[in-house]
N, C-alpha and C positions, 0 to 999 in steps of 0.2 A: 433680259438674261433670266435663264431658268433659278428660281428658288429651291432650297429644300430645307426641311428641318431634319434631322436627326433624333431619336428617341434612344438614351443611354441609361442602363439600368447597371447603377454602381454597387461594388462587392456586399453593401450593408442592406440592399433591397431599395434604395431611394432610386426612384424614376426621373429622369430630368429630359428638358427638351432644347437642342441647340439648335442656331440659326446658321444655314450657309446662302451666301447670295448666288452660288453657283454649285452645278449637280456634281463639281468636281467631289464631292467629299464620299458621293458613291462610289467612287473609283480609290478610295484608299482604307473603308471599312466596310463591312459586307454584312448585309440585314440578317440577322440570325448568328453572329459568331460572337466570341468572346476573345476579348484584348486583356492582356496582364495591362496594367495603369500606365506601366511606363512606356511602353508600345501604343497604347492609344494615344498618349501624349504625342508620341514622334509624328504620328499618321494623322492626331489632327493639327498639331501646326504645320506639316506640307500641307494639308489640306486646305487649312483654310488662310494662312498666305498664297497659296496659288490662286485661290478664289478672290481674296481681294485685287491681288495684281490683277486680274482679269477685268475687276471695275474699274482698276485705275487705267489698265489700256481701253477701255470702252468711254471711261467718263472724264479719266482726268486726274481720279484723285481714287486714294484706296476706300474700301470700304468698312467704316467704323463698326457698322452690326459684326462683321466677319472678325473683326477686335475684340469685340465686347465680348461675344462668343468662344471666342480662343481662351480669355482675361476668366468667364465663366468657368470653364472644361478643368483650365489649369487649378482655378480655387477649389472646385472639387475635388479635384484628384488629389488636391495637397491635404484636404481635411481626410481623404482618406489616409493619409502618409502611405508607409509601407506596409498597409496590413494584407494579407494574403487574399487572392482572390482575383475575380475577374471582371471585368466593365463588358457587359453583355447590349451589342446594338438589337436594341427590339424592334426598330423600322424606322424607317424614311415616310415623310409627308410632303407630297408634292402639291 
């Protein structure tokens, strides 16, 4: 199963890298695009849940690393609260 890391830059300039066990993440966020934090959260939840389910379908159990990545994204988003700004997708590492 091909995996990917996404590099995000948060509105305060903080950059972080997050793991996905599947390329499905590339179907939900676009390299170079910017997303409002709530929009990014919806996209990340959808993509990482789908990625985890792909692992479950193949191996019989969900992907704990996808769940950890989603938790990290949610934690980083909460840290920014309702601050205006855009989360930028800097790129993907495959």
